[in-house]
C-alpha positions as CSV (number, residue, x, y, z in Angstrom):
1,M,13.8,-19.9,-100.0
2,K,17.2,-21.6,-100.1
3,T,17.5,-21.6,-95.8
4,E,13.9,-22.7,-95.2
5,I,14.2,-26.0,-98.2
6,I,17.5,-26.6,-96.1
7,R,15.5,-26.6,-92.9
8,L,12.6,-28.6,-94.6
9,L,14.8,-31.1,-95.4
10,K,16.6,-31.7,-92.6
11,E,13.6,-31.5,-90.6
12,S,11.7,-34.1,-92.5
13,Q,12.2,-37.9,-91.5
14,D,11.2,-39.2,-95.2
15,Y,11.1,-37.6,-98.6
16,I,9.3,-34.2,-99.1
17,S,7.2,-33.7,-102.0
18,G,7.9,-31.0,-104.4
19,Q,4.1,-30.0,-104.1
20,E,4.3,-29.7,-100.3
21,L,7.6,-27.6,-100.7
22,C,5.7,-24.9,-103.0
23,Q,2.9,-24.8,-100.8
24,R,4.8,-24.2,-97.7
25,L,6.9,-21.5,-99.6
26,Q,4.2,-20.1,-101.9
27,V,6.5,-20.5,-105.2
28,S,6.3,-22.7,-108.2
29,R,7.7,-26.0,-108.8
30,T,10.7,-24.9,-111.1
31,A,11.5,-22.7,-108.3
32,V,12.2,-25.3,-106.0
33,W,13.4,-27.5,-108.5
34,K,16.3,-24.3,-109.2
35,V,17.1,-24.4,-105.6
36,I,17.6,-28.1,-105.3
37,N,20.0,-28.1,-108.0
38,Q,21.8,-25.0,-106.5
39,L,22.2,-27.0,-103.2
40,K,23.4,-29.8,-104.8
41,E,26.3,-27.7,-106.7
42,E,27.4,-26.6,-103.0
43,G,27.8,-29.7,-101.8
44,Y,24.5,-31.3,-100.2
45,K,23.7,-34.8,-101.3
46,I,20.1,-34.7,-102.1
47,E,18.5,-37.5,-103.1
48,A,15.1,-37.0,-105.8
49,V,12.7,-39.5,-106.5
50,R,9.2,-39.5,-108.5
51,N,6.5,-39.6,-107.0
52,K,8.1,-39.2,-103.7
53,G,10.1,-36.0,-103.3
54,Y,13.3,-34.8,-101.9
55,R,15.4,-36.4,-99.0
56,L,18.5,-34.9,-97.8
57,V,21.0,-37.8,-97.8
58,E,23.8,-35.9,-96.3
59,E,25.0,-32.3,-95.3
60,G,28.8,-32.5,-95.4
61,D,31.0,-29.9,-94.9
62,V,28.7,-27.4,-97.0
63,F,29.4,-23.3,-95.6
64,T,27.5,-20.7,-96.8
65,Q,24.8,-18.0,-95.6
66,A,21.8,-20.2,-96.5
67,S,24.4,-23.0,-94.3
68,L,24.9,-20.8,-91.3
69,E,21.5,-19.2,-91.1
70,C,19.7,-22.5,-91.1
71,A,22.2,-23.7,-88.3
72,V,22.3,-20.9,-85.9
73,E,19.8,-21.4,-83.1
74,G,20.8,-19.0,-80.8
75,Q,18.9,-15.8,-79.1
76,W,20.8,-13.0,-80.8
77,A,24.7,-14.0,-81.6
78,G,24.7,-14.4,-85.6
79,K,20.9,-13.3,-85.9
80,T,22.0,-10.4,-87.8
81,L,24.3,-12.7,-90.4
82,Y,26.8,-11.0,-93.0
83,Y,29.1,-14.1,-95.4
84,Y,31.3,-13.3,-98.0
85,D,33.1,-16.0,-100.1
86,V,36.5,-13.6,-100.3
87,T,37.2,-10.7,-98.0
88,D,40.1,-9.1,-96.5
89,S,39.4,-9.4,-93.1
90,T,36.6,-10.6,-91.1
91,N,37.5,-8.2,-88.2
92,D,37.9,-5.2,-90.8
93,R,34.5,-6.2,-92.1
94,G,32.7,-6.2,-88.4
95,K,34.2,-3.1,-87.9
96,V,32.5,-1.4,-90.8
97,L,29.1,-2.7,-90.1
98,A,29.7,-1.4,-86.4
99,E,30.6,2.1,-87.6
100,E,27.7,1.7,-89.8
101,G,25.5,0.8,-86.7
102,C,25.0,-2.8,-87.3
103,P,23.2,-4.3,-84.0
104,H,24.6,-6.4,-81.2
105,G,25.6,-9.7,-82.0
106,T,26.0,-9.3,-85.7
107,L,28.5,-12.3,-87.4
108,V,30.6,-11.9,-90.4
109,V,31.9,-15.0,-91.5
110,A,34.2,-15.8,-94.7
111,G,34.9,-18.5,-96.8
112,L,38.7,-17.1,-97.8
113,Q,40.4,-14.2,-96.0
114,T,43.0,-12.2,-98.3
115,A,44.8,-10.4,-95.2
116,G,43.4,-12.3,-91.8
117,K,45.0,-11.0,-88.6
118,G,46.9,-12.8,-85.5
119,R,48.0,-11.0,-82.2
120,R,50.4,-8.4,-82.5
121,G,50.1,-7.8,-86.1
122,R,50.9,-10.9,-87.1
123,M,49.2,-12.6,-90.3
124,W,46.6,-15.2,-90.0
125,T,47.3,-17.9,-92.3
126,S,43.5,-18.6,-94.1
127,P,43.3,-21.1,-96.4
128,E,39.8,-21.5,-98.5
129,G,37.3,-24.1,-97.7
130,T,38.6,-25.7,-94.7
131,A,38.4,-23.4,-91.5
132,I,36.0,-20.9,-90.0
133,Y,36.9,-17.3,-90.1
134,M,34.3,-15.5,-88.3
135,S,33.8,-11.8,-86.2
136,L,31.2,-11.2,-84.0
137,V,30.5,-7.7,-83.3
138,L,29.0,-6.9,-79.9
139,R,28.1,-3.6,-77.5
140,P,28.8,-4.1,-74.3
141,Q,27.8,-1.9,-71.3
142,I,31.1,-2.1,-69.9
143,M,34.1,-0.2,-68.7
144,P,36.5,-0.1,-71.5
145,S,39.4,-1.4,-69.0
146,S,37.2,-4.5,-68.9
147,A,36.5,-5.2,-72.6
148,S,39.6,-7.6,-72.4
149,M,38.1,-10.4,-70.7
150,V,35.9,-11.1,-73.9
151,T,38.8,-12.5,-75.5
152,L,38.6,-15.3,-72.7
153,V,34.9,-15.9,-72.7
154,A,35.5,-16.4,-76.4
155,A,38.2,-18.8,-75.6
156,M,35.6,-20.9,-73.4
157,A,32.9,-20.8,-76.1
158,V,35.1,-22.1,-78.7
159,A,36.5,-25.2,-76.3
160,E,33.0,-25.7,-75.7
161,A,31.9,-25.8,-79.2
162,I,35.0,-28.1,-80.0
163,R,34.2,-30.5,-77.7
164,Q,30.6,-30.7,-78.6
165,E,30.7,-31.2,-82.1
166,S,34.1,-33.3,-82.8
167,E,34.5,-34.7,-79.3
168,A,38.0,-33.6,-79.4
169,D,39.6,-32.5,-76.1
170,A,39.9,-28.6,-76.5
171,V,41.8,-26.9,-73.6
172,I,42.5,-23.4,-73.6
173,K,46.3,-22.1,-73.8
174,W,45.9,-18.5,-71.6
175,P,44.6,-16.3,-72.6
176,N,43.4,-16.7,-76.1
177,D,44.2,-20.1,-78.2
178,V,42.4,-23.3,-77.9
179,V,44.9,-26.2,-78.3
180,V,44.2,-30.1,-79.0
181,K,47.2,-32.5,-77.9
182,G,49.7,-29.7,-77.6
183,K,48.6,-27.9,-80.8
184,K,46.8,-24.7,-81.7
185,V,43.8,-25.2,-83.8
186,C,42.1,-21.3,-82.9
187,G,43.2,-17.8,-82.4
188,I,41.3,-14.9,-81.4
189,L,41.8,-11.4,-81.4
190,T,39.7,-8.9,-80.0
191,E,39.7,-5.3,-81.1
192,M,37.7,-1.9,-79.5
193,S,36.5,1.0,-80.2
194,A,35.8,3.0,-77.2
195,E,36.2,6.5,-75.3
196,I,37.7,7.0,-71.8
197,D,34.6,5.5,-70.2
198,L,32.3,4.1,-73.1
199,I,32.8,1.4,-75.5
200,H,31.3,1.8,-78.9
201,Y,31.6,-2.0,-79.8
202,V,34.3,-4.9,-79.3
203,V,34.8,-7.0,-82.6
204,V,35.9,-10.6,-81.6
205,G,37.6,-12.4,-84.2
206,I,38.0,-16.3,-84.2
207,G,39.6,-18.3,-86.5
208,I,39.2,-22.2,-86.2
209,N,41.6,-25.1,-88.2
210,V,38.5,-27.7,-89.2
211,N,39.3,-29.4,-91.8
212,Q,42.5,-29.2,-93.2
213,T,45.0,-32.1,-93.3
214,S,48.4,-30.2,-93.3
215,F,50.4,-27.2,-92.5
216,P,52.8,-25.2,-93.6
217,S,56.4,-26.2,-92.5
218,E,56.8,-23.6,-90.4
219,I,53.6,-23.7,-88.0
220,S,53.1,-27.4,-88.5
221,Q,54.7,-28.3,-85.0
222,T,52.5,-26.1,-83.4
223,A,49.1,-26.1,-85.6
224,T,46.8,-28.7,-86.2
225,S,43.5,-28.8,-87.1
226,L,39.8,-30.6,-86.0
227,T,40.1,-33.1,-89.2
228,I,44.0,-33.7,-88.3
229,E,43.3,-35.1,-84.8
230,T,39.8,-36.7,-85.1
231,G,40.2,-38.1,-88.5
232,R,36.8,-37.0,-89.8
233,Q,35.5,-34.4,-91.5
234,I,33.6,-31.8,-89.3
235,S,30.9,-29.3,-90.2
236,R,32.1,-25.7,-90.4
237,S,28.4,-24.4,-90.1
238,H,27.4,-26.8,-87.2
239,L,30.6,-25.8,-85.4
240,T,30.2,-22.2,-85.9
241,A,26.7,-22.2,-84.7
242,K,27.7,-24.1,-81.4
243,V,30.5,-21.2,-81.0
244,L,27.9,-19.2,-81.3
245,A,25.4,-21.0,-78.4
246,A,28.4,-21.5,-75.9
247,F,29.4,-17.9,-76.4
248,E,25.8,-16.8,-75.4
249,K,25.8,-19.0,-72.5
250,Y,29.4,-17.5,-71.5
251,Y,28.8,-14.0,-72.0
252,A,25.4,-13.9,-70.4
253,Q,27.3,-15.0,-67.2
254,Y,29.9,-12.4,-67.5
255,E,27.5,-9.6,-67.9
256,K,26.1,-10.7,-64.8
257,T,28.9,-9.3,-62.7
258,G,30.9,-7.5,-65.5
259,D,34.2,-10.1,-64.7
260,L,34.8,-13.5,-64.9
261,S,34.1,-14.4,-61.6
262,L,31.1,-17.0,-62.6
263,L,33.4,-18.2,-65.1
264,A,37.1,-18.6,-63.4
265,E,36.4,-22.0,-62.3
266,E,35.3,-23.5,-65.3
267,Y,38.2,-21.5,-67.5
268,N,40.8,-22.6,-64.9
269,S,39.8,-26.4,-65.2
270,R,40.2,-26.0,-69.1
271,L,43.4,-24.2,-69.0
272,V,46.6,-26.6,-70.3
273,N,49.1,-23.9,-68.9
274,R,47.6,-24.2,-65.2
275,G,50.3,-26.0,-62.9
276,R,53.0,-25.8,-65.9
277,Q,56.1,-24.1,-66.0
278,V,55.8,-21.4,-68.3
279,L,57.8,-18.1,-69.8
280,V,56.8,-15.0,-69.5
281,L,57.8,-12.5,-72.1
282,A,57.2,-9.2,-70.5
283,P,58.2,-5.6,-72.2
284,K,60.2,-5.3,-69.0
285,G,62.4,-9.2,-69.2
286,Q,61.4,-11.9,-69.4
287,Y,61.1,-14.5,-66.6
288,T,59.7,-18.4,-65.5
289,G,57.0,-19.6,-63.5
290,E,54.6,-21.9,-62.4
291,A,50.8,-20.7,-63.7
292,L,48.5,-21.2,-61.3
293,G,45.0,-20.0,-63.0
294,I,43.0,-16.7,-63.9
295,E,41.6,-14.7,-61.5
296,S,38.0,-13.1,-61.8
297,N,39.6,-9.6,-63.8
298,G,41.4,-12.7,-66.2
299,E,44.8,-11.9,-65.0
300,L,46.9,-14.8,-64.9
301,L,48.9,-15.7,-61.5
302,V,52.2,-16.8,-62.2
303,K,54.2,-18.1,-59.2
304,T,57.7,-17.1,-59.5
305,E,61.0,-18.8,-58.6
306,D,61.3,-16.8,-55.3
307,G,58.2,-17.9,-54.2
308,S,56.2,-14.2,-55.2
309,V,53.2,-14.2,-57.5
310,K,53.0,-12.2,-60.4
311,K,49.8,-11.0,-62.1
312,V,50.1,-11.1,-66.1
313,M,47.2,-8.8,-68.3
314,S,46.3,-10.0,-71.4
315,G,47.5,-8.3,-74.3
316,E,50.6,-7.0,-72.3
317,V,52.8,-10.1,-72.6
318,S,52.8,-13.5,-74.5
319,V,53.3,-17.0,-72.2
320,R,53.8,-19.9,-73.5
321,G,55.2,-23.0,-72.3
322,I,58.9,-23.4,-71.4
323,Y,60.0,-26.7,-73.8
324,G,57.6,-25.5,-76.4
325,Y,54.6,-24.1,-77.5
326,V,52.2,-24.7,-74.2
């Protein structure tokens, strides 16, 4: 009922009476009144006027099960939704749900993570009430060797959503970081359960710095938030919905070919590394070169000092700028 009341308030251009809400939802006035008060406590600014009804004045940054259900408008991504006020890791929750048989497109979201994960086993800083912690469970009909490309698809979706919702100039640092003004606003971690020729599921974890106003000193030179860069608060529910919608769009292109051939041009246009000198940290040693862009399989092409072009595979190496993060 809470989701439906939010939706009706958002759709109404004027006040909507308590009686109308009762009739539409087939509930009592007392039930409506209780939900309205709950929504106010969660952060919705709702004006109540006798003989007129209720009007949504401001939504703000409300991040709840109901606000997310109301915001999600795609075909399949996020249609099955699990929201936790607190959890260890949305990726871990997603893997448990996947093992239990949850459908393709299931979304796991948390208000706070106690054990967020980054790449290579690093911890992901997870402050409460300001960021997005979400994981999407996928069941792709592709070979396991192609699964790493889903990470690049997710990076494109996040960059597109940030541009739409905040108007910040979001770009991609290969393969899976989203950057605004040279600093990281998003990290993506993809985990998979598979056999040699069969994927059981893929869990794409996405962490976005949204409304933080400061960061610990050890990461303040490389991390930023959308609020810091735009000077305004961003709705996490709306941004989450935009990420899901963009992901559906790009994932459909990826599914058509099983690779990034239909997406490589757009990905490269947003690749902050492209045309820049990068440092490649590989298991057999590090080297420098110019990043040229990605191929259809997601590998990064790097032109080295001797003129040869090396292919860098996601997951095997780290790539960063010569003089800093990008």
